[in-house]
C-alpha positions as a Python dict, from the first residue, in 0.01 Angstrom:
ca = {
    (1, 'M'): (0, 0, 0),
    (2, 'A'): (-159, -345, 21),
    (3, 'Q'): (-509, -363, 157),
    (4, 'A'): (-502, -740, 206),
    (5, 'K'): (-261, -968, 387),
    (6, 'H'): (-50, -1182, 155),
    (7, 'I'): (55, -1546, 198),
    (8, 'F'): (304, -1693, -50),
    (9, 'V'): (338, -2070, -94),
    (10, 'T'): (666, -2193, -239),
    (11, 'G'): (790, -2547, -295),
    (12, 'G'): (1119, -2730, -282),
    (13, 'V'): (1287, -3071, -321),
    (14, 'T'): (1048, -3192, -592),
    (15, 'S'): (745, -3086, -790),
    (16, 'S'): (395, -3229, -739),
    (17, 'L'): (414, -3209, -360),
    (18, 'G'): (71, -3047, -350),
    (19, 'K'): (121, -2672, -314),
    (20, 'G'): (-221, -2617, -471),
    (21, 'I'): (-394, -2851, -224),
    (22, 'I'): (-214, -2693, 73),
    (23, 'A'): (-306, -2343, -49),
    (24, 'S'): (-668, -2452, -105),
    (25, 'S'): (-688, -2621, 236),
    (26, 'L'): (-548, -2318, 418),
    (27, 'A'): (-786, -2091, 228),
    (28, 'T'): (-1078, -2319, 323),
    (29, 'L'): (-990, -2290, 694),
    (30, 'L'): (-948, -1911, 677),
    (31, 'Q'): (-1274, -1880, 485),
    (32, 'A'): (-1444, -2094, 753),
    (33, 'R'): (-1325, -1836, 1007),
    (34, 'G'): (-1509, -1561, 820),
    (35, 'F'): (-1225, -1415, 614),
    (36, 'S'): (-1265, -1327, 247),
    (37, 'V'): (-992, -1526, 70),
    (38, 'T'): (-873, -1589, -285),
    (39, 'I'): (-581, -1782, -433),
    (40, 'Q'): (-366, -1703, -737),
    (41, 'K'): (-111, -1913, -924),
    (42, 'F'): (213, -1782, -1077),
    (43, 'D'): (363, -2034, -1319),
    (44, 'P'): (727, -2007, -1434),
    (45, 'Y'): (684, -2148, -1785),
    (46, 'I'): (707, -1916, -2088),
    (47, 'N'): (377, -2011, -2252),
    (48, 'I'): (132, -1719, -2225),
    (49, 'D'): (-117, -1967, -2075),
    (50, 'P'): (-176, -2345, -2074),
    (51, 'G'): (-426, -2321, -2361),
    (52, 'T'): (-184, -2450, -2624),
    (53, 'L'): (-25, -2720, -2405),
    (54, 'N'): (-85, -3089, -2470),
    (55, 'P'): (-288, -3246, -2183),
    (56, 'Y'): (-15, -3510, -2155),
    (57, 'E'): (227, -3225, -2082),
    (58, 'H'): (32, -3025, -1829),
    (59, 'G'): (-297, -3195, -1743),
    (60, 'E'): (-629, -3030, -1817),
    (61, 'C'): (-666, -2666, -1914),
    (62, 'Y'): (-907, -2507, -1666),
    (63, 'V'): (-1135, -2231, -1796),
    (64, 'T'): (-1278, -1945, -1587),
    (65, 'D'): (-1604, -1755, -1629),
    (66, 'D'): (-1423, -1465, -1794),
    (67, 'G'): (-1257, -1690, -2051),
    (68, 'A'): (-908, -1742, -1911),
    (69, 'E'): (-732, -2068, -2000),
    (70, 'T'): (-550, -2149, -1678),
    (71, 'D'): (-356, -2403, -1476),
    (72, 'L'): (-557, -2694, -1332),
    (73, 'D'): (-477, -2577, -976),
    (74, 'L'): (-738, -2304, -1023),
    (75, 'G'): (-987, -2589, -1035),
    (76, 'H'): (-877, -2694, -687),
    (77, 'Y'): (-913, -2336, -565),
    (78, 'E'): (-1271, -2315, -691),
    (79, 'R'): (-1370, -2664, -577),
    (80, 'F'): (-1248, -2596, -222),
    (81, 'L'): (-1361, -2233, -183),
    (82, 'N'): (-1678, -2236, -396),
    (83, 'V'): (-1566, -1894, -529),
    (84, 'A'): (-1503, -1820, -899),
    (85, 'T'): (-1152, -1728, -1016),
    (86, 'S'): (-1063, -1501, -1309),
    (87, 'Q'): (-797, -1392, -1559),
    (88, 'A'): (-604, -1230, -1273),
    (89, 'N'): (-572, -1556, -1075),
    (90, 'N'): (-321, -1721, -1312),
    (91, 'V'): (-7, -1551, -1442),
    (92, 'T'): (285, -1707, -1631),
    (93, 'T'): (638, -1592, -1709),
    (94, 'G'): (521, -1563, -2071),
    (95, 'K'): (245, -1321, -1973),
    (96, 'I'): (488, -1114, -1762),
    (97, 'Y'): (745, -1083, -2043),
    (98, 'Y'): (472, -1018, -2300),
    (99, 'N'): (344, -724, -2093),
    (100, 'V'): (693, -581, -2042),
    (101, 'I'): (792, -616, -2409),
    (102, 'T'): (462, -459, -2519),
    (103, 'K'): (528, -160, -2292),
    (104, 'E'): (883, -133, -2427),
    (105, 'R'): (753, -126, -2786),
    (106, 'Q'): (511, 147, -2685),
    (107, 'G'): (798, 355, -2545),
    (108, 'A'): (685, 327, -2184),
    (109, 'Y'): (1039, 300, -2044),
    (110, 'L'): (1163, 628, -2198),
    (111, 'G'): (1470, 475, -2361),
    (112, 'K'): (1587, 284, -2054),
    (113, 'T'): (1754, -54, -2089),
    (114, 'V'): (1485, -308, -2000),
    (115, 'Q'): (1614, -557, -1741),
    (116, 'V'): (1493, -837, -1517),
    (117, 'I'): (1542, -601, -1221),
    (118, 'P'): (1354, -370, -1198),
    (119, 'H'): (1125, -411, -1501),
    (120, 'I'): (1035, -782, -1489),
    (121, 'T'): (1019, -792, -1108),
    (122, 'D'): (807, -474, -1102),
    (123, 'E'): (561, -634, -1345),
    (124, 'I'): (548, -948, -1130),
    (125, 'K'): (479, -736, -819),
    (126, 'R'): (209, -545, -1005),
    (127, 'N'): (41, -875, -1085),
    (128, 'F'): (88, -1000, -727),
    (129, 'L'): (-125, -703, -617),
    (130, 'L'): (-389, -696, -894),
    (131, 'L'): (-647, -880, -684),
    (132, 'D'): (-550, -663, -387),
    (133, 'D'): (-664, -358, -585),
    (134, 'T'): (-1021, -492, -599),
    (135, 'G'): (-1057, -441, -223),
    (136, 'K'): (-1265, -761, -202),
    (137, 'Y'): (-1024, -979, -3),
    (138, 'D'): (-885, -990, 349),
    (139, 'I'): (-621, -1247, 257),
    (140, 'I'): (-464, -1335, -81),
    (141, 'I'): (-273, -1662, -112),
    (142, 'T'): (-21, -1678, -396),
    (143, 'E'): (116, -2012, -510),
    (144, 'I'): (448, -1990, -695),
    (145, 'G'): (484, -2286, -932),
    (146, 'G'): (792, -2497, -982),
    (147, 'C'): (1072, -2558, -731),
    (148, 'V'): (1293, -2315, -545),
    (149, 'G'): (1633, -2322, -717),
    (150, 'D'): (1489, -2354, -1068),
    (151, 'I'): (1623, -2084, -1302),
    (152, 'E'): (1268, -2015, -1420),
    (153, 'S'): (1146, -1935, -1066),
    (154, 'L'): (1419, -1686, -974),
    (155, 'P'): (1242, -1365, -1092),
    (156, 'F'): (931, -1462, -892),
    (157, 'I'): (1133, -1529, -575),
    (158, 'E'): (1316, -1197, -620),
    (159, 'A'): (985, -1015, -668),
    (160, 'L'): (857, -1183, -350),
    (161, 'R'): (1169, -1066, -163),
    (162, 'Q'): (1115, -709, -278),
    (163, 'L'): (743, -711, -198),
    (164, 'R'): (803, -844, 150),
    (165, 'W'): (1058, -568, 211),
    (166, 'E'): (818, -304, 78),
    (167, 'L'): (507, -417, 268),
    (168, 'G'): (664, -544, 588),
    (169, 'G'): (661, -873, 777),
    (170, 'N'): (311, -835, 923),
    (171, 'D'): (151, -815, 578),
    (172, 'V'): (349, -1084, 393),
    (173, 'I'): (440, -1434, 511),
    (174, 'V'): (600, -1725, 327),
    (175, 'I'): (502, -2091, 361),
    (176, 'H'): (754, -2336, 217),
    (177, 'L'): (641, -2689, 128),
    (178, 'T'): (912, -2955, 125),
    (179, 'L'): (955, -3331, 134),
    (180, 'V'): (1083, -3530, 432),
    (181, 'P'): (1149, -3870, 272),
    (182, 'Y'): (1147, -4198, 462),
    (183, 'L'): (1437, -4431, 380),
    (184, 'A'): (1307, -4780, 443),
    (185, 'A'): (1654, -4937, 437),
    (186, 'A'): (1770, -4707, 717),
    (187, 'G'): (1431, -4689, 888),
    (188, 'E'): (1469, -4310, 914),
    (189, 'L'): (1306, -3986, 808),
    (190, 'K'): (1563, -3760, 640),
    (191, 'T'): (1563, -3381, 685),
    (192, 'K'): (1860, -3298, 463),
    (193, 'P'): (1650, -3232, 147),
    (194, 'T'): (1440, -2983, 347),
    (195, 'Q'): (1753, -2815, 484),
    (196, 'H'): (1895, -2770, 134),
    (197, 'S'): (1562, -2646, -1),
    (198, 'V'): (1529, -2379, 268),
    (199, 'K'): (1896, -2286, 218),
    (200, 'A'): (1830, -2227, -155),
    (201, 'L'): (1529, -2008, -70),
    (202, 'S'): (1727, -1815, 194),
    (203, 'E'): (2014, -1754, -49),
    (204, 'S'): (1759, -1576, -267),
    (205, 'G'): (1681, -1346, 24),
    (206, 'V'): (1358, -1510, 139),
    (207, 'Q'): (1331, -1673, 482),
    (208, 'P'): (1020, -1890, 524),
    (209, 'D'): (791, -1827, 820),
    (210, 'I'): (630, -2172, 816),
    (211, 'I'): (763, -2500, 677),
    (212, 'I'): (517, -2773, 578),
    (213, 'C'): (677, -3116, 552),
    (214, 'R'): (516, -3373, 323),
    (215, 'S'): (581, -3723, 448),
    (216, 'E'): (446, -4075, 431),
    (217, 'K'): (533, -4127, 800),
    (218, 'P'): (443, -3918, 1107),
    (219, 'I'): (711, -3662, 1189),
    (220, 'P'): (809, -3688, 1560),
    (221, 'M'): (900, -3386, 1773),
    (222, 'E'): (1275, -3453, 1754),
    (223, 'I'): (1262, -3435, 1374),
    (224, 'R'): (1056, -3113, 1389),
    (225, 'K'): (1311, -2963, 1626),
    (226, 'K'): (1592, -3061, 1390),
    (227, 'V'): (1414, -2897, 1094),
    (228, 'A'): (1351, -2585, 1304),
    (229, 'L'): (1714, -2569, 1421),
    (230, 'F'): (1864, -2596, 1074),
    (231, 'T'): (1614, -2369, 897),
    (232, 'G'): (1566, -2093, 1150),
    (233, 'V'): (1189, -2123, 1202),
    (234, 'N'): (998, -2177, 1526),
    (235, 'V'): (941, -2542, 1608),
    (236, 'N'): (563, -2486, 1622),
    (237, 'S'): (586, -2353, 1266),
    (238, 'V'): (711, -2689, 1137),
    (239, 'I'): (391, -2849, 1011),
    (240, 'E'): (337, -3214, 928),
    (241, 'A'): (151, -3296, 605),
    (242, 'L'): (96, -3670, 590),
    (243, 'D'): (-16, -3847, 275),
    (244, 'A'): (-397, -3840, 287),
    (245, 'E'): (-663, -4085, 174),
    (246, 'T'): (-826, -3805, -30),
    (247, 'I'): (-734, -3444, -104),
    (248, 'Y'): (-1050, -3341, 82),
    (249, 'D'): (-898, -3471, 408),
    (250, 'V'): (-620, -3212, 391),
    (251, 'P'): (-814, -2913, 538),
    (252, 'L'): (-893, -3122, 849),
    (253, 'L'): (-533, -3244, 873),
    (254, 'M'): (-409, -2884, 849),
    (255, 'R'): (-663, -2778, 1112),
    (256, 'K'): (-531, -3052, 1341),
    (257, 'E'): (-179, -2913, 1287),
    (258, 'K'): (-313, -2560, 1363),
    (259, 'L'): (-179, -2421, 1034),
    (260, 'D'): (-450, -2154, 1021),
    (261, 'E'): (-368, -2040, 1376),
    (262, 'R'): (4, -2015, 1300),
    (263, 'V'): (-67, -1813, 984),
    (264, 'L'): (-297, -1566, 1162),
    (265, 'A'): (-46, -1525, 1445),
    (266, 'K'): (233, -1450, 1195),
    (267, 'L'): (11, -1197, 1015),
    (268, 'R'): (-91, -1038, 1349),
    (269, 'Y'): (-450, -1094, 1241),
    (270, 'P'): (-701, -1133, 1529),
    (271, 'Y'): (-913, -1448, 1508),
    (272, 'K'): (-1260, -1368, 1382),
    (273, 'K'): (-1396, -1699, 1514),
    (274, 'E'): (-1317, -2068, 1526),
    (275, 'P'): (-1351, -2227, 1180),
    (276, 'N'): (-1695, -2368, 1106),
    (277, 'I'): (-1617, -2683, 909),
    (278, 'D'): (-1927, -2886, 991),
    (279, 'A'): (-2047, -2890, 628),
    (280, 'W'): (-1702, -3007, 515),
    (281, 'K'): (-1709, -3288, 772),
    (282, 'E'): (-2057, -3388, 654),
    (283, 'F'): (-1931, -3409, 295),
    (284, 'L'): (-1636, -3624, 404),
    (285, 'G'): (-1869, -3848, 605),
    (286, 'K'): (-2080, -3917, 296),
    (287, 'L'): (-1771, -3959, 78),
    (288, 'K'): (-1617, -4219, 307),
    (289, 'N'): (-1934, -4408, 401),
    (290, 'P'): (-2123, -4473, 76),
    (291, 'T'): (-2433, -4692, 81),
    (292, 'D'): (-2410, -4782, -288),
    (293, 'S'): (-2157, -4802, -573),
    (294, 'V'): (-2163, -4768, -952),
    (295, 'E'): (-1921, -4852, -1233),
    (296, 'I'): (-1878, -4563, -1477),
    (297, 'G'): (-1655, -4564, -1783),
    (298, 'L'): (-1466, -4248, -1876),
    (299, 'V'): (-1391, -4286, -2246),
    (300, 'G'): (-1117, -4052, -2364),
    (301, 'K'): (-784, -4040, -2542),
    (302, 'Y'): (-566, -3893, -2265),
    (303, 'V'): (-659, -4149, -1999),
    (304, 'E'): (-296, -4246, -1924),
    (305, 'L'): (-267, -3911, -1741),
    (306, 'H'): (-568, -3878, -1513),
    (307, 'D'): (-494, -3507, -1458),
    (308, 'A'): (-604, -3453, -1819),
    (309, 'Y'): (-961, -3505, -1692),
    (310, 'K'): (-907, -3376, -1337),
    (311, 'S'): (-1226, -3170, -1309),
    (312, 'I'): (-1441, -3456, -1441),
    (313, 'A'): (-1293, -3699, -1189),
    (314, 'E'): (-1351, -3453, -903),
    (315, 'A'): (-1706, -3377, -1020),
    (316, 'F'): (-1777, -3750, -983),
    (317, 'V'): (-1638, -3737, -627),
    (318, 'H'): (-1877, -3452, -541),
    (319, 'A'): (-2177, -3613, -711),
    (320, 'G'): (-2100, -3952, -559),
    (321, 'A'): (-2090, -3808, -208),
    (322, 'Y'): (-2418, -3624, -272),
    (323, 'N'): (-2580, -3955, -373),
    (324, 'E'): (-2395, -4142, -95),
    (325, 'C'): (-2258, -4359, -373),
    (326, 'K'): (-1903, -4470, -450),
    (327, 'V'): (-1825, -4390, -815),
    (328, 'R'): (-1570, -4635, -949),
    (329, 'L'): (-1421, -4476, -1258),
    (330, 'H'): (-1289, -4699, -1535),
    (331, 'W'): (-1037, -4510, -1749),
    (332, 'I'): (-1092, -4641, -2103),
    (333, 'H'): (-877, -4542, -2401),
    (334, 'S'): (-1101, -4460, -2698),
    (335, 'E'): (-838, -4587, -2945),
    (336, 'K'): (-887, -4938, -2804),
    (337, 'I'): (-1264, -4945, -2872),
    (338, 'N'): (-1432, -5056, -3194),
    (339, 'D'): (-1771, -5199, -3292),
    (340, 'E'): (-1645, -5557, -3250),
    (341, 'N'): (-1505, -5531, -2895),
    (342, 'V'): (-1719, -5253, -2748),
    (343, 'E'): (-1951, -5488, -2559),
    (344, 'S'): (-1665, -5673, -2391),
    (345, 'I'): (-1516, -5339, -2275),
    (346, 'L'): (-1829, -5144, -2179),
    (347, 'G'): (-2089, -5418, -2123),
    (348, 'K'): (-2067, -5431, -1741),
    (349, 'L'): (-2078, -5055, -1683),
    (350, 'D'): (-2364, -4864, -1518),
    (351, 'G'): (-2286, -4542, -1704),
    (352, 'I'): (-2066, -4415, -1987),
    (353, 'L'): (-1910, -4068, -2014),
    (354, 'V'): (-1743, -3967, -2339),
    (355, 'A'): (-1487, -3703, -2257),
    (356, 'P'): (-1384, -3381, -2432),
    (357, 'G'): (-1075, -3353, -2651),
    (358, 'F'): (-940, -3235, -2985),
    (359, 'G'): (-836, -3404, -3307),
    (360, 'E'): (-913, -3722, -3499),
    (361, 'R'): (-723, -3976, -3287),
    (362, 'G'): (-962, -4208, -3103),
    (363, 'I'): (-1276, -4047, -3250),
    (364, 'E'): (-1426, -4367, -3395),
    (365, 'G'): (-1386, -4542, -3060),
    (366, 'K'): (-1582, -4265, -2894),
    (367, 'I'): (-1855, -4298, -3155),
    (368, 'S'): (-1870, -4675, -3096),
    (369, 'A'): (-1905, -4611, -2722),
    (370, 'V'): (-2193, -4369, -2786),
    (371, 'R'): (-2372, -4622, -3004),
    (372, 'F'): (-2338, -4893, -2743),
    (373, 'A'): (-2480, -4666, -2471),
    (374, 'R'): (-2769, -4559, -2695),
    (375, 'E'): (-2866, -4905, -2815),
    (376, 'H'): (-2831, -5076, -2475),
    (377, 'Q'): (-3012, -4806, -2274),
    (378, 'I'): (-2704, -4735, -2058),
    (379, 'P'): (-2694, -4385, -1904),
    (380, 'F'): (-2476, -4166, -2125),
    (381, 'F'): (-2310, -3828, -2069),
    (382, 'G'): (-2117, -3654, -2348),
    (383, 'I'): (-1911, -3341, -2281),
    (384, 'C'): (-1797, -3104, -2560),
    (385, 'L'): (-1646, -3341, -2819),
    (386, 'G'): (-1841, -3617, -2642),
    (387, 'M'): (-2164, -3437, -2727),
    (388, 'Q'): (-2049, -3391, -3087),
    (389, 'C'): (-1972, -3766, -3110),
    (390, 'A'): (-2326, -3838, -2990),
    (391, 'V'): (-2469, -3623, -3269),
    (392, 'I'): (-2242, -3784, -3531),
    (393, 'E'): (-2336, -4135, -3416),
    (394, 'F'): (-2709, -4058, -3420),
    (395, 'T'): (-2689, -3900, -3766),
    (396, 'R'): (-2499, -4197, -3907),
    (397, 'N'): (-2691, -4483, -3750),
    (398, 'V'): (-3044, -4348, -3697),
    (399, 'L'): (-3081, -4103, -3986),
    (400, 'G'): (-2875, -4329, -4211),
    (401, 'L'): (-2634, -4054, -4323),
    (402, 'S'): (-2323, -4269, -4304),
    (403, 'E'): (-2091, -3988, -4420),
    (404, 'A'): (-2180, -3768, -4121),
    (405, 'H'): (-1877, -3624, -3946),
    (406, 'S'): (-1720, -3313, -3799),
    (407, 'T'): (-1522, -3089, -4032),
    (408, 'E'): (-1254, -3089, -3761),
    (409, 'M'): (-1186, -3454, -3842),
    (410, 'N'): (-1291, -3459, -4208),
    (411, 'P'): (-1293, -3115, -4376),
    (412, 'D'): (-1441, -3270, -4694),
    (413, 'T'): (-1735, -3455, -4536),
    (414, 'Q'): (-2059, -3433, -4736),
    (415, 'V'): (-2261, -3430, -4411),
    (416, 'P'): (-2097, -3169, -4183),
    (417, 'I'): (-2322, -3231, -3885),
    (418, 'I'): (-2052, -3061, -3674),
    (419, 'D'): (-1892, -2756, -3832),
    (420, 'M'): (-1657, -2474, -3738),
    (421, 'M'): (-1829, -2173, -3581),
    (422, 'E'): (-1854, -1881, -3824),
    (423, 'E'): (-1653, -1642, -3605),
    (424, 'Q'): (-1375, -1905, -3579),
    (425, 'K'): (-1318, -1940, -3955),
    (426, 'K'): (-1098, -1631, -3978),
    (427, 'V'): (-894, -1713, -3665),
    (428, 'T'): (-530, -1801, -3729),
    (429, 'M'): (-376, -1759, -3380),
    (430, 'K'): (-417, -2068, -3163),
    (431, 'G'): (-384, -1941, -2805),
    (432, 'G'): (-685, -1794, -2628),
    (433, 'T'): (-896, -1768, -2946),
    (434, 'M'): (-1158, -2038, -2900),
    (435, 'R'): (-1509, -1971, -2774),
    (436, 'L'): (-1408, -1938, -2410),
    (437, 'G'): (-1578, -1863, -2080),
    (438, 'A'): (-1933, -1848, -1952),
    (439, 'Y'): (-2231, -1814, -2187),
    (440, 'P'): (-2607, -1830, -2115),
    (441, 'C'): (-2823, -2124, -2214),
    (442, 'K'): (-3201, -2164, -2216),
    (443, 'L'): (-3328, -2514, -2134),
    (444, 'K'): (-3642, -2671, -2280),
    (445, 'K'): (-3919, -2705, -2023),
    (446, 'G'): (-3970, -3063, -1907),
    (447, 'S'): (-3642, -3188, -2056),
    (448, 'K'): (-3406, -3410, -1857),
    (449, 'V'): (-3152, -3129, -1820),
    (450, 'Q'): (-3414, -2874, -1712),
    (451, 'Q'): (-3534, -3117, -1445),
    (452, 'A'): (-3174, -3179, -1333),
    (453, 'Y'): (-3096, -2808, -1297),
    (454, 'G'): (-3439, -2720, -1155),
    (455, 'K'): (-3442, -2403, -1368),
    (456, 'S'): (-3459, -2297, -1732),
    (457, 'Q'): (-3186, -2029, -1751),
    (458, 'I'): (-2827, -2136, -1685),
    (459, 'S'): (-2473, -2017, -1751),
    (460, 'E'): (-2190, -2259, -1829),
    (461, 'R'): (-1826, -2242, -1941),
    (462, 'H'): (-1712, -2324, -2293),
    (463, 'R'): (-1391, -2413, -2477),
    (464, 'H'): (-1449, -2508, -2841),
    (465, 'R'): (-1428, -2401, -3206),
    (466, 'Y'): (-1685, -2636, -3358),
    (467, 'E'): (-2062, -2650, -3314),
    (468, 'F'): (-2374, -2841, -3410),
    (469, 'N'): (-2482, -2754, -3765),
    (470, 'N'): (-2839, -2620, -3730),
    (471, 'K'): (-2909, -2712, -4093),
    (472, 'Y'): (-2977, -3067, -3964),
    (473, 'L'): (-3168, -2970, -3648),
    (474, 'E'): (-3523, -3032, -3774),
    (475, 'E'): (-3432, -3371, -3920),
    (476, 'I'): (-3259, -3488, -3602),
    (477, 'E'): (-3540, -3374, -3373),
    (478, 'K'): (-3798, -3560, -3583),
    (479, 'A'): (-3592, -3878, -3529),
    (480, 'G'): (-3593, -3842, -3150),
    (481, 'M'): (-3282, -3643, -3053),
    (482, 'I'): (-3395, -3304, -2922),
    (483, 'A'): (-3198, -2986, -2873),
    (484, 'S'): (-3296, -2926, -2510),
    (485, 'G'): (-3060, -2633, -2454),
    (486, 'L'): (-2996, -2335, -2685),
    (487, 'N'): (-2791, -2019, -2659),
    (488, 'P'): (-3059, -1746, -2648),
    (489, 'D'): (-2852, -1506, -2863),
    (490, 'T'): (-2706, -1730, -3135),
    (491, 'E'): (-2935, -2037, -3133),
    (492, 'L'): (-2621, -2248, -3088),
    (493, 'V'): (-2724, -2596, -2974),
    (494, 'E'): (-2580, -2638, -2625),
    (495, 'V'): (-2755, -2958, -2511),
    (496, 'V'): (-2896, -3264, -2688),
    (497, 'E'): (-3084, -3554, -2533),
    (498, 'L'): (-3276, -3862, -2645),
    (499, 'V'): (-3647, -3879, -2578),
    (500, 'D'): (-3673, -4260, -2555),
    (501, 'H'): (-3368, -4329, -2335),
    (502, 'P'): (-3339, -4344, -1953),
    (503, 'W'): (-3065, -4078, -1948),
    (504, 'F'): (-2877, -3977, -2263),
    (505, 'V'): (-2743, -3620, -2250),
    (506, 'G'): (-2471, -3440, -2443),
    (507, 'V'): (-2357, -3086, -2361),
    (508, 'Q'): (-2137, -2854, -2568),
    (509, 'Y'): (-2010, -2679, -2255),
    (510, 'H'): (-1796, -2807, -1965),
    (511, 'P'): (-2016, -2862, -1656),
    (512, 'E'): (-1727, -3024, -1467),
    (513, 'L'): (-1564, -2682, -1431),
    (514, 'K'): (-1841, -2559, -1201),
    (515, 'S'): (-1869, -2855, -965),
    (516, 'T'): (-1754, -2783, -608),
    (517, 'V'): (-1758, -2960, -273),
    (518, 'M'): (-2044, -2746, -147),
    (519, 'N'): (-2230, -2734, -483),
    (520, 'P'): (-2196, -3059, -680),
    (521, 'H'): (-2293, -3005, -1043),
    (522, 'P'): (-2658, -3106, -1103),
    (523, 'L'): (-2582, -3293, -1428),
    (524, 'F'): (-2318, -3510, -1260),
    (525, 'V'): (-2551, -3564, -964),
    (526, 'R'): (-2833, -3677, -1196),
    (527, 'F'): (-2599, -3889, -1412),
    (528, 'V'): (-2474, -4079, -1106),
    (529, 'K'): (-2835, -4125, -994),
    (530, 'A'): (-2924, -4260, -1340),
    (531, 'A'): (-2630, -4503, -1314),
    (532, 'Q'): (-2763, -4622, -976),
    (533, 'E'): (-3108, -4679, -1132),
    (534, 'C'): (-2949, -4867, -1423),
    (535, 'K'): (-2764, -5092, -1178),
    (536, 'E'): (-3086, -5166, -988),
    (537, 'K'): (-3263, -5269, -1310),
    (538, 'K'): (-2981, -5509, -1394),
}
């Protein structure tokens, strides 16, 4: 029997309507009422996880403390709730089938024919309830990826139908997110797509309790009544979700629509208290009323799809609000940078971030960007591969070792300043085999990063196979690039910084993954501050 109440969020009409933002916003309101809430994502694709997917295909791969490679929506969950997620918070069709097939090979089904019903749906239900078994949550919100009507989503919808029947209507409710498009030529909002979407869901045996209608225009009462009439929900359970200026407006918009009240009424859950969202309003006030602005270049090779660097972009939003500063991000393709044109592209910026990534494409452009930031005293921040580029650039142009490179890009380099980690050299499987998850790091007293964090012991999340080659550490430190953060167990260099530079920091880990609305990441906060100081000097 479930210990928590369960809310399922499904979507129809089209993808990318914002199920993750709606789920996060609802969770934020329920959390502000004093409930313990978590969110999980069930994705219908057959990959075991997003770890092997191209960022152009799926956006960034978000990494949890316990080393799960997950969907980027888990980043939204953490940024809104300020609560860490885990392996259990993201499940794919691939993971479900893998578990079932493994059990079948082990003889767990006693010779039975393994079928979608009951074996696949039972495994989905088991995963629906995994977080329930911890006993830590009052309410669990489950986002089902994809669109209702997709073949891939059918087993998840069927499992939801069964679970609702098993647990009862007071413990499970369904929120369906749809689109109410505005046809400019006719001057009308159209409800037919929503009607068809709810019909497809109902034909699968699931009747939604609440319908949230995305729209670019306000939805008047007569349209809400029409949606209610044709879908069988109460008119006060037809919720308007207007396009917002920022995703962080959505919790307040949903509060205005009383979504949290409707949910608690459907769950027969007594109100603990009115939601305390003062801190959220304060954050929005700073975000929307900056007293300063900075121009920061994000140099990467997936910049055509901004979701490939989603957590970095959001970390700048948090840090900008903290500094009451508007961060204007310039998305710069590293393949378009070289030593000849770098000044014309980066010369007017107040700060330069070289982003993470894999592979050789665009690497020399990143190295040119690093050199420009170093030589022109522009605040620099390198993340993962960005940190490795900083080390390569310094080794080439300060130490004079022009052959310096990473063995990822040039396996035959005579100066492997970046090399594959020892434990990675025997790895042949690609998915889930990198150095993943949270690891400790000890920061050098008095360093820029130690001052930014305000402490010497930290824990940050990783996703990499290559590391700084400690064979060159003494030589590099003598030249002015210090290793200001080390893993206390392996001596792996986690952080490098320049002594004679206003703010030049490279980190092997991914600080963007821990930045939240209520706790902006200290390195992003300090980097934005350094960019402000650079602008003032100009």
